C-alpha positions in Angstrom: -34.8 -107.8 -10.3 -36.2 -107.5 -13.8 -39.9 -106.8 -13.4 -42.6 -106.6 -16.1 -46.1 -105.6 -15.2 -49.2 -106.1 -17.3 -51.3 -103.9 -15.1 -49.8 -100.5 -14.5 -52.4 -99.3 -12.0 -51.4 -102.1 -9.6 -47.7 -101.3 -9.7 -47.6 -97.5 -9.7 -45.5 -97.3 -6.6 -42.9 -99.8 -7.8 -39.7 -98.4 -9.3 -38.1 -99.7 -12.5 -41.0 -101.8 -13.7 -41.5 -102.3 -17.4 -45.1 -102.0 -18.5 -46.4 -104.2 -21.4 -50.0 -104.2 -22.4 -51.4 -107.8 -22.1 -52.6 -107.8 -25.8 -49.0 -107.0 -26.9 -47.5 -110.0 -25.0 -46.5 -111.8 -28.2 -44.7 -108.8 -29.5 -42.4 -108.7 -26.5 -41.5 -112.4 -25.9 -37.8 -111.7 -25.6 -38.3 -109.2 -22.8 -40.8 -111.5 -21.1 -38.4 -114.4 -21.3 -35.6 -112.4 -19.8 -37.7 -111.0 -16.9 -37.4 -112.4 -13.3 -41.0 -111.8 -12.4 -44.2 -111.0 -14.4 -46.7 -109.0 -12.4 -50.5 -109.0 -12.7 -51.1 -110.8 -16.0 -54.6 -111.1 -17.2 -56.2 -114.4 -16.5 -56.0 -115.5 -20.1 -52.2 -115.0 -20.1 -51.5 -117.3 -17.1 -51.2 -120.7 -18.7 -49.1 -119.3 -21.5 -46.7 -117.7 -19.1 -46.5 -120.6 -16.7 -46.6 -123.6 -19.0 -45.3 -122.4 -22.4 -42.7 -119.8 -21.2 -42.1 -121.3 -17.7 -42.0 -117.9 -16.0 -42.8 -116.9 -12.5 -45.9 -114.7 -12.0 -47.3 -112.5 -9.2 -49.9 -113.0 -7.8 -49.2 -116.7 -7.5 -50.8 -119.3 -9.8 -53.0 -120.5 -6.9 -54.2 -116.9 -6.3 -55.3 -116.9 -9.9 -56.9 -120.3 -10.1 -58.7 -120.2 -6.7 -59.5 -116.6 -7.1 -61.2 -117.2 -10.5 -64.6 -117.7 -9.1 -66.5 -118.5 -5.9 -67.1 -122.1 -6.7 -63.4 -122.9 -6.9 -62.8 -121.2 -3.5 -65.7 -122.9 -1.8 -64.6 -126.3 -2.9 -61.1 -125.7 -1.6 -62.4 -124.4 1.7 -64.7 -127.4 2.1 -61.7 -129.7 1.7 -59.3 -127.8 4.0 -61.4 -125.6 6.4 -64.9 -126.9 6.4 -65.7 -125.4 9.8 -64.9 -122.0 8.5 -67.2 -121.5 5.6 -70.9 -120.6 5.8 -73.5 -123.2 4.6 -73.3 -123.0 0.8 -75.4 -124.7 -2.0 -73.9 -124.9 -5.4 -76.2 -126.2 -8.1 -76.9 -125.9 -11.8 -79.7 -123.6 -12.9 -82.1 -126.5 -13.5 -85.5 -127.2 -12.0 -83.7 -129.8 -9.8 -81.1 -127.2 -8.8 -83.7 -124.6 -7.8 -85.5 -127.2 -5.7 -82.3 -128.3 -4.1 -81.2 -124.8 -3.2 -84.6 -124.0 -1.8 -84.5 -127.1 0.4 -80.9 -126.8 1.5 -80.8 -123.0 2.2 -84.3 -121.8 2.6 -85.4 -118.1 2.7 -84.1 -115.5 3.0 -81.0 -116.5 1.1 -78.1 -114.6 -0.5 -77.5 -115.5 -4.1 -74.1 -114.6 -5.6 -72.9 -114.5 -9.2 -69.7 -116.6 -9.1 -67.5 -114.1 -10.9 -68.3 -110.7 -9.4 -66.8 -108.1 -7.1 -67.7 -105.0 -5.2 -71.1 -106.5 -4.2 -72.5 -106.1 -7.7 -73.3 -109.7 -8.1 -75.0 -110.2 -4.7 -78.7 -110.6 -4.5 -81.2 -111.2 -1.7 -84.0 -113.7 -2.4 -86.9 -113.9 -0.1 -89.2 -116.0 -2.3 -89.0 -118.6 -5.0 -89.8 -116.2 -7.8 -86.7 -114.2 -7.0 -84.6 -117.5 -7.0 -86.1 -118.4 -10.4 -85.3 -115.0 -11.8 -81.7 -115.3 -10.7 -81.5 -118.8 -12.2 -82.8 -117.5 -15.5 -79.8 -115.2 -15.8 -77.0 -117.3 -14.2 -75.8 -120.8 -15.2 -74.7 -121.6 -11.6 -76.8 -121.2 -8.5 -74.5 -120.2 -5.6 -76.6 -119.6 -2.4 -76.0 -119.0 1.3 -78.4 -118.2 4.1 -78.7 -114.6 5.1 -76.6 -114.6 8.2 -77.5 -112.7 11.4 -74.7 -110.1 11.0 -74.6 -106.4 10.3 -71.0 -106.2 9.2 -68.1 -108.3 7.9 -64.3 -107.9 7.8 -62.1 -107.1 4.9 -58.5 -108.4 5.5 -55.9 -107.5 3.0 -52.9 -109.7 2.4 -49.9 -109.0 0.2 -47.1 -111.6 0.1 -47.4 -113.2 3.6 -48.2 -109.9 5.4 -51.5 -108.5 6.5 -51.6 -104.9 5.3 -55.1 -103.9 6.6 -58.0 -105.2 8.6 -61.3 -103.4 9.0 -64.9 -103.9 9.4 -67.4 -103.0 6.7 -70.6 -102.0 8.3 -73.8 -102.7 6.3 -75.9 -99.6 5.6 -79.2 -99.6 7.5 -81.8 -101.8 5.8 -79.2 -103.2 3.4 -77.7 -106.7 3.0 -74.3 -105.8 1.4 -71.4 -104.5 3.4 -69.1 -103.7 0.5 -67.7 -100.2 0.6 -68.8 -99.8 -3.1 -72.4 -100.5 -1.9 -72.3 -97.9 0.9 -70.6 -100.0 3.6 -68.9 -97.9 6.3 -65.2 -98.6 7.3 -64.5 -99.2 11.0 -61.0 -100.2 12.2 -62.0 -100.9 15.9 -61.6 -104.2 17.7 -60.5 -106.5 14.9 -60.8 -110.2 16.0 -57.5 -111.9 16.2 -59.2 -115.2 15.2 -60.2 -113.7 11.8 -56.7 -112.5 11.0 -55.3 -115.9 12.0 -57.8 -117.7 9.7 -56.7 -115.5 6.8 -53.0 -116.2 7.4 -53.6 -119.9 7.7 -55.8 -120.1 4.6 -53.5 -118.0 2.5 -50.4 -120.0 3.5 -52.2 -123.4 3.0 -53.4 -122.4 -0.5 -50.3 -120.4 -1.4 -52.4 -117.2 -2.0 -50.1 -114.1 -1.9 -52.4 -111.2 -3.0 -56.0 -110.9 -1.9 -58.8 -109.1 -0.1 -60.5 -111.6 2.2 -64.1 -111.2 3.4 -64.7 -112.8 6.8 -67.7 -112.8 9.0 -67.8 -113.5 12.7 -70.4 -116.0 14.0 -70.0 -115.8 17.7 -66.3 -116.4 18.2 -65.8 -118.3 15.0 -64.6 -116.6 11.8 -66.1 -117.8 8.5 -64.6 -116.9 5.1 -67.0 -115.8 2.4 -64.4 -115.4 -0.3 -61.2 -113.6 -1.3 -60.7 -111.3 -4.3 -57.5 -111.4 -6.2 -57.9 -107.7 -7.1 -59.2 -105.6 -4.2 -60.1 -102.0 -3.4 -57.6 -100.0 -1.3 -60.0 -97.6 0.5 -59.2 -99.0 3.9 -55.4 -98.9 3.5 -53.6 -95.8 4.6 -51.1 -94.6 1.9 -52.1 -97.6 -0.1 -49.8 -97.1 -3.1 -46.6 -96.9 -1.1 -47.6 -99.7 1.4 -48.7 -102.2 -1.2 -45.6 -101.5 -3.4 -43.2 -102.0 -0.5 -45.0 -105.2 0.5 -44.8 -106.6 -3.1 -41.1 -105.7 -3.5 -40.3 -107.2 -0.1 -42.2 -110.4 -0.9 -40.6 -110.8 -4.4 -37.1 -110.1 -3.0 -37.5 -112.7 -0.3 -38.8 -115.2 -2.9 -35.6 -114.5 -4.9 -33.5 -115.4 -1.9 -35.6 -118.4 -0.8 -36.5 -116.7 2.5 -40.3 -117.0 2.4 -42.1 -119.1 5.1 -43.7 -122.4 4.6 -47.2 -123.0 5.9 -47.1 -121.5 9.4 -48.3 -123.3 12.6 -51.1 -120.9 13.2 -52.8 -120.7 16.6 -55.7 -123.0 17.1 -58.8 -121.5 15.7 -62.2 -121.7 17.6 -64.5 -124.3 16.1 -67.6 -123.9 18.3 -69.8 -123.2 15.3 -70.6 -126.2 13.2 -72.2 -125.8 9.7 -75.0 -128.1 8.7 -74.3 -131.2 6.6 -72.3 -130.4 3.5 -74.5 -129.6 0.5 -74.3 -131.4 -2.8 -72.9 -130.0 -6.1 -74.0 -130.9 -9.5 -72.1 -128.3 -11.5 -69.2 -129.4 -13.7 -65.6 -129.0 -12.3 
């Protein structure tokens, strides 16, 4: 296979991959046109590669589009897996939006910047003044209740395979379980229902590269989000393992051997979220 990567750090373990800087794309259109797969383009490149040059990209188009921000993911989950997302309010940062979030979610609430990672855009609001401060700095209000959990799961998928599953334990007194925020990795007793949910969501949405964040509410897994680009702290021998998984996936795609949406085991649905919240942000 003729492979071109636009992100050398994500393909270090893959042999015979040509690296082109994203900003030099238009200087190498002949090479790009001749390639079989284009790996890890920047988001701004995706429409050009797909619709102008009609090329195949990895991660998949759906991984890019749904992974672009939390609003896109939540809307998709509401449509396909409404019983497996936490209660979520999505509003504009207007006076009405602030009132609606306050009424729908209540305090304490977790506010999230819609394009953030590593826990940097996650904020705890315990009073209206903190919600108003967040609204002053963010055009979209994305809010969830603070759930009664002290950990969540990171489940890493490449292609159609789970490469790692581990708990991220929240530091004492904290509210963010991200490893970058001091969360502790624990590989013990990973719930099968959480892994099954990730497989089913990924197959349904055609996501083929992501770190999925899942909480367990009783026996029911709920998906917070997935990150198209994820940390590899919890993956043993990450460079080799991820490279092998990518090459295997792309090779099977070439041969038409990848699976369709699998018939996943029935997922527990004992936990029911409250009535779906409204959304007055633009699509």
